[in-house]
C-alpha positions in Angstrom: 0.0 0.0 0.0 1.0 3.6 -0.6 4.1 2.7 -2.7 3.0 4.9 -5.6 2.2 7.8 -3.2 5.6 7.4 -1.5 7.4 7.5 -4.8 5.6 10.6 -6.0 6.3 12.4 -2.7 10.0 11.5 -3.0 10.0 13.4 -6.2 8.8 16.5 -4.3 11.7 16.3 -1.9 14.1 16.2 -4.8 12.9 19.5 -6.1 14.3 21.1 -3.0 17.6 19.4 -2.7 20.6 21.7 -3.2 18.6 24.7 -2.2 19.8 27.0 0.6 16.3 27.6 2.0 12.6 27.2 1.2 11.3 30.2 -0.8 8.2 31.1 -2.8 10.0 30.4 -6.0 11.6 27.0 -5.3 8.7 25.5 -3.4 6.2 25.6 -6.3 7.6 22.6 -8.1 7.6 20.6 -4.9 4.0 21.5 -4.1 3.0 20.6 -7.6 4.5 17.1 -7.1 2.7 16.8 -3.7 -0.6 17.8 -5.4 -0.1 15.3 -8.2 0.8 12.5 -5.7 -2.3 13.0 -3.7 -4.6 13.2 -6.7 -3.1 10.0 -8.1 -3.7 8.4 -4.7 -7.4 9.1 -5.2 -7.5 11.6 -2.3 -10.6 13.8 -2.2 -10.1 17.0 -4.2 -11.1 19.3 -1.4 -8.7 17.5 0.9 -5.9 17.9 -1.6 -6.6 21.7 -2.0 -6.7 22.2 1.8 -3.6 20.0 2.3 -1.4 21.8 -0.3 -2.5 25.2 1.0 -1.6 24.3 4.6 1.8 22.9 3.6 2.6 26.0 1.6 1.7 28.3 4.4 3.6 26.4 7.0 6.7 25.9 4.7 7.0 29.6 3.8 6.4 30.6 7.4 8.9 28.0 8.9 12.0 29.3 10.6 15.3 28.1 9.1 16.8 25.5 11.4 20.6 25.4 11.4 21.9 22.1 10.1 18.6 21.1 8.5 18.3 21.0 4.7 15.2 22.6 3.0 14.1 19.2 1.7 14.3 17.7 5.2 12.4 20.6 6.7 9.7 20.2 3.9 9.4 16.5 4.7 8.7 17.3 8.3 6.0 19.8 7.4 4.3 17.3 5.0 4.5 14.6 7.7 2.9 16.8 10.3 0.1 17.8 7.9 -0.5 14.2 7.0 -1.0 13.4 10.7 -3.3 16.4 11.0 -5.5 15.3 8.1 -5.7 11.7 9.4 -6.7 12.7 12.9 -3.6 13.5 14.9 -3.9 10.6 17.4 -5.3 7.1 17.8 -8.9 7.1 19.0 -9.4 3.9 21.0 -12.5 1.8 21.1 -14.9 2.9 23.8 -15.3 0.9 27.0 -18.6 1.7 28.7 -18.9 2.2 32.5 -21.8 -0.3 32.4 -21.6 -3.8 31.1 -21.6 -4.9 28.3 -20.1 -2.4 25.9 -22.1 -2.6 22.7 -20.4 -2.2 19.3 -22.6 -2.0 16.2 -20.9 -2.9 12.9 -22.3 -1.3 9.7 -21.4 -1.1 6.1 -22.1 -2.2 2.5 -22.0 -5.8 1.4 -18.5 -6.9 0.3 -16.5 -4.6 2.5 -15.4 -7.5 4.8 -17.8 -6.5 7.6 -18.3 -10.0 9.0 -14.6 -10.8 8.9 -13.9 -7.4 10.6 -16.4 -8.3 13.3 -14.3 -11.5 14.1 -11.0 -9.6 13.8 -12.3 -7.0 16.3 -13.4 -9.7 18.7 -10.0 -11.4 18.6 -8.3 -8.0 19.1 -10.4 -7.4 22.2 -9.8 -11.0 23.5 -6.1 -10.3 23.3 -6.8 -7.3 25.6 -8.5 -9.8 28.0 -12.0 -8.4 27.2 -14.6 -11.2 26.9 -16.8 -10.9 23.8 -20.0 -12.1 22.3 -20.7 -11.8 18.5 -24.3 -11.4 17.4 -25.3 -12.5 13.9 -28.2 -10.3 12.6 -27.5 -10.6 8.8 -30.4 -12.8 7.9 -30.3 -11.9 4.2 -27.0 -12.9 2.8 -26.7 -16.6 2.2 -24.4 -18.3 4.8 -23.6 -15.0 6.6 -24.6 -16.5 9.9 -22.6 -19.7 9.2 -19.6 -17.6 8.3 -19.7 -15.8 11.6 -20.1 -19.1 13.5 -17.1 -20.6 11.7 -15.0 -17.5 12.5 -16.2 -17.6 16.1 -15.0 -21.2 16.5 -11.7 -20.3 15.0 -11.0 -17.5 17.5 -12.9 -19.1 20.4 -15.5 -16.4 20.7 -19.2 -17.4 21.1 -21.8 -16.3 18.5 -25.4 -15.6 19.3 -27.9 -16.3 16.5 -31.6 -17.1 16.1 -31.5 -18.3 12.5 -32.4 -16.6 9.3 -36.1 -16.3 9.9 -35.9 -14.1 13.0 -36.2 -10.3 13.0 -32.7 -8.7 13.1 -33.8 -6.1 15.7 -35.0 -8.9 18.0 -31.8 -10.9 17.5 -29.7 -7.8 18.5 -31.9 -7.2 21.6 -31.7 -10.8 22.8 -28.0 -10.9 22.0 -27.3 -8.0 24.3 -29.6 -9.5 27.0 -27.6 -12.8 26.8 -24.4 -10.9 27.2 -25.7 -9.1 30.3 -26.9 -12.4 31.8 -23.5 -14.1 31.2 -21.4 -11.1 32.3 -19.8 -10.6 28.9 -17.7 -7.5 28.6 -18.3 -6.6 25.0 -21.0 -7.4 22.4 -20.2 -6.9 18.7 -23.3 -6.9 16.4 -22.8 -7.9 12.8 -25.5 -6.3 10.7 -26.7 -6.8 7.1 -25.2 -4.9 4.2 -26.4 -4.1 0.7 -24.7 -3.6 -2.6 -25.5 0.1 -2.2 -27.1 2.3 0.3 -30.9 2.0 0.4 -33.7 3.1 2.7 -34.5 -0.4 4.0 -31.0 -1.0 5.2 -30.8 2.4 6.9 -34.2 2.0 8.5 -33.2 -1.4 9.9 -29.9 -0.1 11.2 -31.7 2.8 12.8 -34.1 0.4 14.6 -31.3 -1.8 15.8 -29.4 1.2 17.1 -32.4 2.6 18.9 -33.1 -0.8 20.5 -29.5 -1.7 21.7 -28.2 1.9 22.3 -24.6 1.0 21.1 -21.6 2.7 22.7 -19.8 2.5 19.3 -21.2 2.4 15.8 -18.3 1.5 13.4 -18.6 1.7 9.7 -16.6 -0.9 7.8 -15.2 0.6 4.6 -13.3 -0.9 1.7 -10.1 1.1 1.3 -10.0 0.1 -2.4 -12.9 2.6 -3.0 -10.5 5.5 -2.6 -12.1 8.9 -1.9 -15.6 7.4 -2.3 -14.9 5.8 1.1 -15.0 9.2 2.7 -18.3 10.1 1.1 -19.8 6.8 2.2 -18.7 7.5 5.7 -20.3 10.9 5.7 -23.6 9.5 4.3 -23.8 6.9 7.1 -22.8 9.4 9.7 -25.6 11.8 8.6 -28.3 9.1 8.4 -27.3 6.8 11.3 -24.6 8.5 13.3 -21.3 6.7 13.5 -18.4 7.0 16.0 -15.6 5.7 13.8 -14.5 3.6 10.8 -12.6 0.5 10.1 -10.7 0.5 6.8 -10.3 -3.0 5.3 -8.0 -4.4 2.5 -5.3 -1.8 3.2 -2.7 -4.5 2.3 -4.0 -4.6 -1.3 -3.6 -2.2 -4.1 -5.1 0.7 -2.1 -3.6 4.0 -3.2 -4.2 5.7 0.1 -7.1 8.0 -0.8 -9.4 6.5 1.7 -7.0 6.8 4.7 -6.3 10.4 3.8 -9.9 11.4 3.1 -12.2 9.7 5.7 -11.5 11.8 8.8 -11.3 15.2 6.9 -14.5 14.7 4.9 -16.7 12.7 7.3 -15.4 13.9 10.7 -15.4 10.3 11.9 -12.0 8.9 13.1 -10.5 5.7 11.6 -10.1 3.4 14.6 -8.8 0.2 13.0 -7.3 -1.0 9.7 -7.4 -4.4 8.2 -4.1 -5.4 6.8 -4.6 -9.0 5.6 -7.1 -11.8 5.2 -6.2 -13.6 8.4 -8.3 -13.0 11.4 -5.3 -11.6 13.3 -4.7 -8.9 10.6 -6.3 -6.0 12.4 -4.4 -3.0 13.7 -5.4 0.1 15.7 -5.0 3.1 13.4 -2.3 5.6 14.4 -2.1 8.6 12.1 1.5 9.4 13.0 2.6 5.8 12.2 0.6 5.8 8.9 2.2 9.1 7.9 5.7 7.6 8.5 4.8 4.6 6.3 3.5 6.9 3.6 6.8 8.8 3.6 8.9 5.6 3.6 10.1 6.0 7.2 8.8 2.7 8.4 6.8 1.9 11.5 9.1 0.6 14.2 6.4 0.8 17.0 4.0 -1.5 15.1 6.9 -3.9 14.4 7.7 -4.0 18.1 4.1 -4.6 19.1 3.9 -7.5 16.6 7.0 -9.1 18.1 5.7 -8.6 21.7 2.6 -10.6 20.9 4.7 -13.5 19.7 7.8 -13.6 21.9 7.8 -15.1 25.3 10.1 -13.5 27.9 11.5 -16.8 29.2 12.2 -18.0 25.7 13.9 -14.7 24.8 16.2 -14.9 27.8 17.2 -18.5 27.0 17.8 -17.6 23.4 20.1 -14.8 24.3 22.1 -17.0 26.6 22.5 -19.5 23.8 23.6 -16.8 21.3 26.2 -15.4 23.7 27.6 -18.8 24.4 27.6 -19.9 20.7 25.1 -22.7 21.5 22.6 -21.3 19.0 21.7 -24.3 16.8 19.5 -25.2 13.8 16.5 -26.0 16.1 16.7 -22.4 17.5 17.0 -21.0 14.0 14.0 -22.9 12.8 12.0 -21.7 15.9 12.9 -18.1 15.0 11.9 -18.5 11.4 8.5 -19.8 12.5 8.2 -16.9 14.9 8.8 -14.5 11.9 6.0 -16.3 10.0 3.6 -15.8 12.9 4.2 -12.1 12.8 3.0 -11.9 9.2 4.5 -11.9 5.7 8.2 -11.1 5.3 7.3 -8.2 3.0 4.8 -6.8 5.5 7.4 -6.9 8.3 10.3 -5.5 6.3 8.2 -2.5 5.1 7.8 -1.5 8.8 11.5 -1.1 9.1 12.9 2.4 8.3 14.6 2.7 4.9 13.4 -0.7 3.7 10.5 0.5 1.6 12.7 0.4 -1.6 13.0 -3.4 -1.6 11.2 -4.6 -4.7 8.4 -7.2 -4.6 10.8 -9.6 -6.5 13.4 -9.2 -3.8 10.9 -9.8 -1.0 9.5 -12.9 -2.9 13.1 -14.2 -3.3 13.7 -13.8 0.4 10.5 -15.7 1.2 11.6 -18.5 -1.1 15.0 -18.7 0.5 13.5 -18.9 4.0 11.4 -21.9 2.8 14.5 -23.5 1.3 16.3 -23.2 4.7 13.3 -24.6 6.5 13.1 -27.6 4.2 16.8 -28.4 4.6 16.6 -28.1 8.4 13.6 -30.3 8.5 15.6 -33.0 6.7 18.2 -33.1 9.5 18.2 -35.5 12.4 17.7 -34.1 15.9 21.4 -34.6 16.6 22.4 -32.7 13.4 20.2 -29.8 14.3 21.7 -29.6 17.8 25.3 -30.0 16.6 25.8 -28.2 13.2 29.5 -29.0 13.4 28.6 -32.6 12.5 27.5 -31.4 9.0 30.6 -29.4 8.4 32.8 -32.5 8.6 30.5 -35.1 6.9 29.7 -34.9 3.2 27.5 -38.0 3.4 25.3 -36.3 5.9 25.0 -33.2 3.7 24.1 -35.4 0.7 21.4 -37.2 2.6 19.9 -33.9 3.8 20.0 -32.5 0.3 18.3 -35.6 -1.1 15.6 -35.5 1.5 14.9 -31.7 1.0 15.1 -31.9 -2.8 18.1 -29.6 -3.1 21.8 -30.0 -4.0 24.6 -30.8 -1.6 26.2 -27.4 -2.3 23.0 -25.7 -1.0 23.3 -27.6 2.3 27.0 -26.8 2.5 26.3 -23.1 2.0 23.5 -23.2 4.6 25.9 -24.8 7.1 28.8 -22.5 6.4 26.7 -19.3 6.5 25.1 -20.5 9.8 28.4 -21.1 11.4 29.7 -17.7 10.3 26.6 -16.0 11.6 26.8 -17.9 14.9 30.4 -16.8 15.4 29.6 -13.2 14.7 26.6 -13.2 17.0 28.9 -14.5 19.8 31.4 -11.8 19.2 28.9 -9.0 19.5 28.1 -8.0 23.0 24.9 -8.4 24.9 22.2 -6.0 23.5 24.1 -5.5 20.3 22.1 -7.7 17.9 21.9 -5.2 15.1 21.9 -7.4 12.0 24.5 -9.7 10.6 26.0 -8.8 7.1 25.4 -11.7 4.8 22.6 -13.3 6.8 20.0 -13.1 4.0 22.6 -12.6 1.3 24.5 -15.7 2.4 21.3 -17.8 2.4 20.2 -16.6 -1.0 17.8 -13.7 0.0 18.2 -10.0 -0.7 21.7 -8.8 -1.2 24.0 -8.8 1.8 24.0 -5.6 3.7 20.5 -4.7 2.4 18.7 -7.0 4.7 16.6 -5.4 7.4 16.4 -8.3 9.7 17.6 -11.8 10.3 14.9 -14.3 11.0 13.2 -13.9 14.4 16.1 -13.6 16.7 17.1 -10.2 15.5 16.3 -7.2 17.6 15.2 -8.5 21.0 16.9 -8.6 24.3 15.9 -10.0 27.6 13.2 -7.4 28.1 11.0 -8.9 25.4 7.9 -10.7 26.4 4.3 -11.6 25.8 1.6 -9.4 27.2 0.9 -11.8 30.0 4.5 -11.9 30.9 4.8 -8.1 30.8 2.0 -7.8 33.3 3.8 -10.2 35.7 7.0 -8.3 35.3 6.3 -4.6 34.8 10.0 -3.7 35.2 10.8 -5.2 31.9 10.7 -2.6 29.1 10.2 -4.4 25.8 12.8 -4.4 23.1 16.3 -3.2 22.5 17.7 -2.3 19.1 15.6 -3.1 16.0 
């Protein structure tokens, strides 16, 4: 997402390179590039006009900072304005004083509303909030079955009365059930249509009047661009919404929806869907999104992803093994699987500052090489995984592994030699200095050596890393070291 917008904006910075200061004359070309970038990203025209005007005013009025180049100062101004347009700060989901908190999900058919309902339930469950999902979409074939299936997948109960019941009555009884069982949050999945119509709006209004939700979230397909903002405004005027969830932001979205929704509709974006998996939902942070758009990465989101997967005790044991050169292929395999659990390699890499320029081919090549490594390690015996030196001195073992994995002996030899070199370098680096090993991906056939943002899994954590449950038990631990 946003690659085209980021490339266009980079062209704007280039217009100011080599200049002594920002002036009325030299800023016009840069502003023209910014305007073109936003229009091509399908940002609402009024948003573009207001954005460019604000950037120009702030740029010309900015004080010259010693040691800061004009293009750097201009980037900072554009970044701050992007944050302003998208809402300045994250707006968390409401949690009512009474129980349960009721969340009403609305939206057109095909936006991913039912899946977003399950994603939100899983997100809240990770925050240790109990949930009940209520299926009121009695019109779309298999909509109720879909929600039940998703509920089983994430271990969240679903309340339903079948496809013949009145949606308003289903919603009312669902909330009553949650009250009786002491459930913390109720999420009501409502019916959608291919387009806005009076029947859908009337039904939503009746459900809302009956259950009195604490949140009314509109699920919007980010692929619709600036139309997403107009849709949000229409729902807000007719129903009254408290926020939006943007889905499919991992696809070919050009960014227009993310940059238009808040400014046009007045409703904040609260969450974004970044994949098809039920875990792929993230709280929306305008400053982090602005950094991604400008190619600065998003280290905070990367850290949060890792914290969800890494256990404190495992991290401490792994660090001890690294420092004592006892890190073996079993550990390496474990870290590769950890990386998979955090999401796609491409998605993780693009959160790292400076890595947005890696091409899709490079990322795909890196994914392929990780799979090759995993296949070869899986062909090893337990003894060979625990003692990689056995493979360095035994061609017959390497041939057997290569045959079992479907690769050449030279591939296994390269894996072993690169692993030993990496392990030696890791031992030589001091505690807390795991900042990336030259040749890690390059040596194993991924992106070129020195260009790799991260070695699988182990890179970037120290003994402070931990799961959320562990962090609550040990509040003195502070998370991650270098990334």
